[in-house]
C-alpha angles and dihedrals in degrees: 000000000000091000091051090053095047096089090050091049090051091048092052091047092052092050094049094044085058089049090050091050092051093043092070107069129132115151110089108177114144097259094044093047091056093054094037093054097042096044088061090051090050089053092053091045090054091052091050092050092048094052093044090050089053091054094045096048107035125060093199091059091050091052090050089048093055091043090058091063095054093088096047112112119242091242093053090047092051093050093049092047091049091050096051096038096054090040089058090049091051092049094053101045104044139043135327090017099177096046089045091057091049092053092043094055090043089059090043088052090055089052089052090051090052093049092046091051094056098084090042096051093051086076101032106042095124091049090057092050090051091052089049087059092052091049089054090053092050091048090053091048089053090055095041095049091055092049092048093046091049092048094046094048092039091229115183094208122101116257087242089070089061104026126062101225092171092063093045094050094045091054095040095057092071093051105054104084096037090053092047089049093049089050093053097047093050094053092117091058095075103195094039089049091055091050091051091049089055091050091052090052092047089057089057090047091054091049091052092046093053096044090237102171093161097055090041093056095042092043096051092045093050094048091049089048088052089051090050092052096040104066095174093056100029096113094043093050095049093045091049091049092051092045091049093051094048095046091040090059091046093049090049091052095046104033105031115017144036102350096058090050091049092046095048103039108004098253119167117269099251128148115240114250118254117244109253104158122108117267093210094255094133092058089047092051093049092049091048091049090054089055095048118117135166096252097033131228096261130250120315091022104115103051094037094050094041109060094183094063124071104160124086120256123245111264099261093051092042091050094048094047098040105030106018138236100309095058089045092053091045091051093050092045091052090054091047091047089050093053091050092049093048093048092051100044122099093199110105095206093050089051094048096046092040093053090045089057095041094050089061094044090048091051088051088065089071103024144036093254092136091057102064113091101229090039089055090051092050089048088056089050091048091051091048092048091053092045092049091051095060112106138256099038110229118252117244114267108233097194135023133180124270089244092058091054091048092050097051093042091050094048091046092050091048091050091050092048097049096041094048090044089053090052092049092051090050092054093046095050099038095109090055091050092054091053097044117116093213122056116195125188102231130128084311123022108266097342121107100063091057090070117110089231111122125210116258113250 
């Protein structure tokens, strides 16, 4: 059994080593940011192509894939089908048709990755949690290295001009509850427990350092909700949360600011001010609302039609503008259905993995968390972890119809075609991207709107 799981363990290790590599990034000059952002997307595209190739080439993988769907409820299936069906309709009938299809099959490819990971993660759940801990450490080191570099060089600029806090926060949101869970279950292993407590506190330190009010509010609320639902661990969860906040503040003071600045150049011991100004989200929401229609404008429509906006929309606004009202309602109902299921379950693992998924989806209601490449990959892992926790585990289907094989092979081939075509276009047009005056955070950074494709009238 262990030998049979070895290839899956190696596959997970390769994926997470890539995530660790991309979790440590600090330099954010214009040229570096283009490559840094798009290299992460290339990494995710490669994972999508690998999993889709596995489905297209191997019958055993296709049988496992279909078996995974046997424990999905009819309501959940109907909502997902409605979301993807009406999204496909919106993409075909509106603007930027070709780019919309590429983005659609990229998202569908991520869904295939999540479903394919389910049978693997049933046997390697703890390994994933351990890698989540390492990702948290690397994210903190990204933040710390910028603070130390700024203090050593006595730079007057804000750390936000060097660091990419948006990327760090969008990755971090998927890690909070799994790391808290891993800390609680290893309480009997004294030294390991102390290490995990430090990692929990370092997450708080990173949140404070990046002025992430959104993730702080959503994270604290979700952890308190977990404590409310988990009667057996309620005290441990609340105590760990309080300890993490206290030590997170202390670590920020000692390790990031102001002690390092005082130690290196004699600066006064003053606490950095908390960001209170508006980030322009209200204007973004109002503009998105004005573009909302029942059928949607299709993918890539908002940022390409609105030259003044370069940041991705939160998921509800993006769904309503790009795919229309039906996918938006389906998305919100899926989140609501997930909260109801998690609140009713008596299975601890289902509750932990479900809340871990829902905390990210909830954060997507007010941010573009589902736009960042590594964040999307961790969202797929979170979905697969929750899916793999549902009992009973489905039995392997030994035979499936010819039509089922044709469907999954066709979808996999289409995903491979559109994703690889997107990569080819990115490579061909990279010089134009570097010279562009406007950089937009889409599938690639500042890419799609440079296409010669014109909107349909």
